[in-house]
N, C-alpha and C positions, 0 to 999 in steps of 0.2 A: 503494500500500499504506500502511497506516496502522497505529500502535503498537497499535489495539485489534484489529485483522485478525491481527497476530504474536501477542498475547497468547491471543487465542481458539485458533489453532491449537496454541501450547504446552499450554493446558488441554486440548483436547479429543483430541489425537494421540496415539498409542501413544508409550510413553517407552522409547526404546533405551539401553542403557549397555552399553561395552565393557569386560570384567571378564577379571582372570586369577583361573583357580582357585588356590587353595593350592596351592603346588609346582610350578607349570607356567611355563613360559618362554612362554607364548603368551597372545592375549586371544582371548574369544569374547563373543557378543551375548548379554544377558540383557536380554528384552522383558517391561515391564508395561504392562497397559492404560491407565495413565495416572500423571502426575507422581505425584499423591496415593497411589497404591498403591505406588509406588516409594519414597516418603518414609516411608510407614507402614510398609514390611517393612526398608529399609535403615535408617533410624534407630530405630525400633521394634526391632532386634536388640539395640542397645545396652542398651535400657530391662529385657533381661532378663539381663545380666550383673551379680550380686549381690556379686562380689569385686572390692575396687577395684583391687587389682594387675593382674587380668585385663581390667578395664574399660580403664586405662589402656594396657595393652600392645595391647590389640585397637584402642583410638582412634588412637593413634600409627600404628600400621602400616596402617589401613585396612582391618584384617580384619573381616567380616560373613559371617554366615551364610544363606542363602536357600535354601527346598526342600532342605535336609539337605546341601546343598554349602558349602564354604567360600570366600570370594572375597577378593581383595585389589581394594579400590576403584583406578579408574585414576588417581586423583590422587597415589596414592603407589606403584603399582605399577612395577616396575624395567623398563624395555625400551630398546632403541636405536632412537632414528627414524630418517627416511628419510635424514637428514642425516648419520647416523652418530654422533649425540649421544644419550650416555646420559641418561636420564630417572628421574624415580621417586625414592622414597627408598631408598637404600642400608641392609643391614640394620644396618651398624656406627651409621649416623647416627640409626635407630631407636633402637638400643639407648641410645645416649648420651643422647636424649630423654627416654625413658622413665626410664634412671636418675636424671638432673636433676630430674624431677617428682619420683620417688618419694622422694627425697633429701630433697625439701621437702615432705613429705608433710602436716605441719601447715597449712601454709601452702595447700595445695591443698583441705585439709578446709575452713578458712576460707574460702577462694573459693568453695566449693561453697554453704556456709553462708550465704554472702552472696545467694545466689539472684540473681545479677547476672552476665548474661553477659560485659559489658564487664569485670569484675573477673576472670572465669574465663580470658577471651581472654587479658588482661595477663600474667594468671599463667603461662601456656603459654608466650607470646612471650617473658617475661623466661627462661625456663627451656630454650628451644631450642637447637639446635646449628647448626652451618655447614650451608648446602644443605639445612636445614628451613626453607623459606619462609613468607609470610605467610598462602598458602593452606592450607598443611599446618597452621599455627597453628589459623586458622579452622575446620578440617574436625575437627581433634582437640578444641578447644573445644567444637564442634556436637555430637559424637559422646558426649563425656563429661556435658554438658550436657543431653542427651535421656535420661540414665539419672534426672535429678533435676527434670526439667520447666524447666531454664534455656535459655530461647531467646532469640535476639537482637531487641532492641525497633527496631534500626536495621538498615539493608542495608550489609552490609560491603562494600566494595571492593577487587578485586585482579584481577590479569591482565586475563581477557578482560572481567569485570565492568566494569573502570576504561575498557575501549576503548570498551564499549555506552554509558556514561554520557556520555563524551565525544563519541560521534556524536550523542547526544541534546541536547548543548550545542550542536552546529554546526547542528541543526534547529531551533534555538530552542525545543524544548521543555521546557526546566527553564532554569534559572540558569545562569550562567557559572561555573567553575572549582569545581563540585561535584566533579568527576573529581580534584579535588587531595586530596579529603579521605579519612580512615581508613573512613569509613562516612556515610550519607546517611539524615536523617530521613525518614518515609513522607510527610511535609506538603511535603517539597520536591521530590516526585515528580509525575509526571503523574497525574492526578485517576484514572483506570484501573487504577493501580496502589495506590493509598492503602490500598483494604480487602483487600489480599493479606499474607500470612503475611512477613516478611521474609526467610525462609529459601526461600522459593519463587521470591520477586522476585531474591535473589541468583544461583539456579540459571536462572532467565530470563534475565537480562542475558547470563550467561556462554554459555548455550546459542544464544540466538538474535542474538548481536551482529552479526553478517553481514547477518542479515536489516535489520538498524537503517539500513543503508547506503540500502536502496530505500524509505524513507519519503518 
């Protein structure tokens, strides 16, 4: 198996996402024809929100609407895993992050006006609360940025994406120690990834990390 083969599967297969409908305590699958249509609908939703308070509220909580139903993104959905551990972002944590961000509205506006994803990301990170992790920071910045066409120029690493990069290091497909960084420049990735949008690469790394072991 090659990295190119795994990437082609990601680009051509149906995109499935397990989401909670707002107000429900269970998850269900929503299927998109491709990853591109998923991102177009998911991130495209935030571009329709014209009120900054609502945008921040929805971005932090991971709420988005698709086909007239409102969902909670799986990264923020609250549930108990098979090991009995609570996952997701509890309402009190979301509320604290939202309050922290909106109390610094001028700084938020400045971050948006900078048109720099790194600046927006660092602002969200500075105003996060406990148990609001780096993936939640990234997601929030990505959603808010989608409203203003602010997108990352580099591939941010967290969780499963970091594991995927470590695997590529052990396979000698990239330089060593890249997995220790906050993000990776496109030029440092394998050639087959260098022309992709960093948003899609981040998602690809997270979703296909287990396949990388078979290269």
